[in-house]
C-alpha positions in Angstrom: -16.0 87.6 -85.0 -17.8 85.0 -82.9 -20.3 86.6 -80.5 -20.1 85.3 -77.0 -23.1 84.8 -74.7 -23.8 87.9 -72.5 -26.6 88.3 -70.0 -27.3 91.7 -68.5 -29.3 90.1 -65.7 -28.1 91.1 -62.2 -28.9 87.5 -61.0 -26.2 85.0 -60.3 -25.7 81.8 -62.2 -24.9 78.7 -60.1 -21.3 77.4 -60.7 -21.0 74.6 -58.2 -23.2 71.7 -56.9 -21.7 72.3 -53.4 -23.4 75.1 -51.4 -20.1 75.7 -49.6 -18.1 76.2 -52.9 -20.9 78.3 -54.3 -20.8 80.6 -51.3 -17.0 81.0 -51.7 -17.5 82.3 -55.3 -19.7 85.3 -54.3 -18.8 88.4 -52.2 -20.1 91.8 -51.4 -18.0 94.5 -53.1 -17.0 96.1 -49.7 -15.6 92.9 -48.2 -12.1 93.5 -49.8 -12.0 96.9 -48.1 -12.7 95.5 -44.7 -10.0 92.8 -45.2 -7.2 94.7 -46.7 -7.4 98.3 -45.3 -6.3 97.1 -41.9 -3.5 95.1 -43.6 -2.4 98.3 -45.5 -2.5 100.2 -42.2 -0.3 97.6 -40.5 2.4 97.7 -43.2 2.5 101.5 -43.2 2.7 101.5 -39.4 5.7 99.2 -39.6 7.3 101.3 -42.3 7.7 104.1 -39.8 8.3 101.8 -36.8 11.4 100.5 -38.6 12.5 104.0 -39.6 12.2 103.4 -43.3 12.6 107.1 -44.1 10.0 109.3 -45.7 11.6 109.6 -49.1 12.4 105.8 -49.2 8.8 105.1 -48.2 7.2 107.3 -50.9 9.6 105.9 -53.5 8.6 102.4 -52.6 5.0 103.3 -52.4 5.0 104.8 -55.9 6.8 101.7 -57.1 4.2 99.4 -55.5 1.4 101.2 -57.2 3.2 101.1 -60.6 4.0 97.4 -60.3 0.4 96.6 -59.4 -0.8 98.1 -62.7 1.5 95.8 -64.6 0.5 92.7 -62.5 -3.2 93.6 -63.1 -2.6 93.7 -66.8 -0.6 90.4 -66.9 -3.0 88.5 -64.8 -6.1 89.7 -66.7 -4.5 89.0 -70.1 -2.6 85.8 -69.6 -4.2 84.1 -66.5 -7.9 85.2 -66.5 -8.2 84.8 -70.3 -6.2 81.6 -70.6 -8.7 79.2 -72.3 -7.1 77.0 -75.0 -9.9 75.2 -76.8 -8.2 71.8 -76.7 -8.0 71.8 -72.9 -11.4 71.3 -71.1 -9.8 71.8 -67.7 -8.5 75.2 -68.7 -11.9 76.1 -70.1 -13.6 75.2 -66.8 -11.0 77.2 -64.8 -11.4 80.2 -67.0 -15.2 80.1 -66.5 -14.8 79.8 -62.7 -12.3 82.6 -62.4 -13.3 85.0 -65.1 -15.6 83.6 -67.8 -18.7 83.8 -65.6 -18.1 87.5 -65.3 -18.0 87.9 -69.1 -21.2 85.9 -69.4 -22.9 87.8 -66.5 -21.1 91.2 -66.3 -23.9 92.7 -64.1 -23.8 90.1 -61.4 -23.0 92.3 -58.4 -21.7 89.3 -56.3 -18.9 88.4 -58.8 -17.3 91.8 -59.5 -14.6 91.7 -56.9 -12.3 88.8 -56.0 -13.7 86.7 -53.2 -11.4 86.2 -50.2 -10.9 82.6 -51.1 -8.8 83.9 -54.0 -7.6 87.3 -53.0 -6.0 86.3 -49.7 -3.9 83.4 -51.1 -2.8 85.6 -54.0 -1.9 88.4 -51.6 0.2 85.9 -49.5 2.0 84.7 -52.6 2.9 88.2 -53.7 4.0 89.1 -50.2 6.5 86.3 -49.9 7.7 86.9 -53.5 8.3 90.6 -52.9 9.7 90.0 -49.4 12.3 87.6 -50.9 13.3 90.1 -53.6 13.3 93.4 -51.7 16.0 94.5 -49.2 15.1 94.2 -45.5 12.1 96.2 -44.4 11.4 97.6 -47.9 8.3 95.4 -48.0 6.7 97.8 -45.6 6.7 100.6 -48.1 6.1 98.6 -51.2 3.5 96.1 -50.3 0.8 98.5 -48.8 0.8 100.4 -52.1 0.6 97.1 -54.1 -2.5 96.2 -52.0 -3.9 99.7 -52.4 -3.6 99.3 -56.2 -5.4 96.0 -56.0 -8.2 97.6 -53.8 -8.6 100.4 -56.3 -8.8 97.9 -59.1 -11.5 95.8 -57.4 -13.6 98.7 -56.2 -13.4 100.6 -59.5 -14.3 97.4 -61.3 -17.5 97.2 -59.3 -18.2 100.9 -59.9 -17.5 100.7 -63.7 -20.3 98.1 -63.9 -22.8 99.7 -61.6 -22.2 103.5 -61.4 -23.0 106.3 -63.9 -20.0 108.5 -64.0 -20.0 112.3 -64.6 -16.2 112.9 -64.7 -14.4 112.7 -68.0 -11.6 110.5 -66.8 -14.0 107.9 -65.2 -16.1 107.9 -68.4 -13.0 107.0 -70.4 -12.1 104.2 -68.0 -15.6 102.9 -68.1 -15.7 103.1 -71.9 -12.4 101.2 -72.1 -13.7 98.3 -70.0 -17.1 98.2 -71.6 -15.4 97.7 -75.0 -13.5 94.8 -73.5 -16.9 93.2 -72.6 -19.1 94.1 -75.5 -16.7 94.7 -78.5 -13.6 92.6 -78.2 -12.5 90.6 -75.1 -9.2 90.1 -76.8 -8.3 93.8 -76.2 -8.5 96.2 -73.3 -7.1 94.2 -70.4 -6.3 97.2 -68.2 -9.3 97.9 -65.9 -8.0 100.6 -63.6 -5.8 102.1 -66.3 -5.3 101.6 -70.1 -1.6 102.3 -69.7 -0.3 98.8 -70.5 -2.8 98.3 -73.3 -1.2 101.2 -75.0 2.3 99.9 -74.4 1.6 96.4 -75.5 -0.7 97.4 -78.3 -3.9 95.7 -77.0 -5.8 99.0 -76.9 -8.9 99.8 -78.9 -9.0 102.4 -81.6 -11.4 104.9 -79.9 -13.2 107.7 -81.7 
């Protein structure tokens, strides 16, 4: 198997000539928390404001978390790793959105999605789910979806920079490190290996 370039330096590599575009590609790992926690709170408030019902709310909330895990897997596997060798534009986009992270996995400023990407993506998913779900159901479903995204982003940072003691977190970290250092064609689930097991893209772990 061809070995890819990997640097364990915590320094950032420059991706754009423009200082403005370069600044949009970097973010502190707590920024998504400050942006999306108030949004999650707003949706939960509206769920009870419109009398969604406690059982309906929790059903939608669990559904939102579950759907996020699938979206996380699909985006990581088919969008972030889309890089056909005969399409230079796709290679460039892959490097900007995800390839730089594989080349510099310890770069602390590129471990969570910057707002320039996460906010437009959140808006797209909001309008999609709002068009599909019955009236007001979005207020129970979408905050859980966003919470799943936040857990993914923050756990991704932690996986690369924290030393875990718990057995479950050690397994999650091992799964992601194998994706980086053993085979990037497997192990697409970051916050959970569930869909890797279902779609047979998991590692054989001893």
